[in-house]
C-alpha positions, 0 to 999 in steps of 0.5 A: 500500500502506498502511503498517501496524504491529501488535503480536501476541503481544508481537511487532511485525509490519510490512506489506510489499509483494509484492516484498519479501515474495517476497524474504523468503519465498525467503530462508527468512524467515516471511511472514504471508499475510492477506486485505487487509481483515483485521487481523493483531492480530485474534483472528479472524485468517485468515492463515498464516505461511509460508516456503519451507523449511516442509514437504518441498515448496518451493512457489514464492511466486506459486503459494502466493499463488494458492492462498491467494487462491482460498480466503481472498480471496473477497469484499469483506468479507475483501478480494480480494487478499493483504496481507503482513506480516513480524516487525519484526526481519526487516525489514532482511534482504531483500538476499539475506543471511540474518539471524544472531544472534551464536550463528552461527544463521541463520534457525533453522538453523546458518550454512553456506557457502551463506549470507552471514550478518550478525551480530546487531543 
C-alpha cells in the first residue's frame, strides 16, 4: 500500500489499509471508499464516505466493499480494487475506543456506557 496524504476541503485525509479501515468503519468512524487509481483531492472524485451507523441498515464492511467494487472498480483506468482513506484526526482511534472531544461527544453522538471514550487531543 502506498502511503498517501491529501488535503480536501481544508481537511487532511490519510490512506489506510483494509484492516484498519474495517476497524474504523465498525467503530462508527467515516471511511472514504475510492477506486485505487483515483485521487481523493480530485474534483472528479468517485468515492463515498461511509460508516456503519449511516442509514437504518448496518451493512457489514466486506459486503459494502463488494458492492462498491462491482460498480466503481471496473477497469484499469479507475483501478480494480478499493483504496481507503480516513480524516487525519481519526487516525489514532482504531483500538476499539471511540474518539471524544472534551464536550463528552463521541463520534457525533453523546458518550454512553457502551463506549470507552478518550478525551480530546
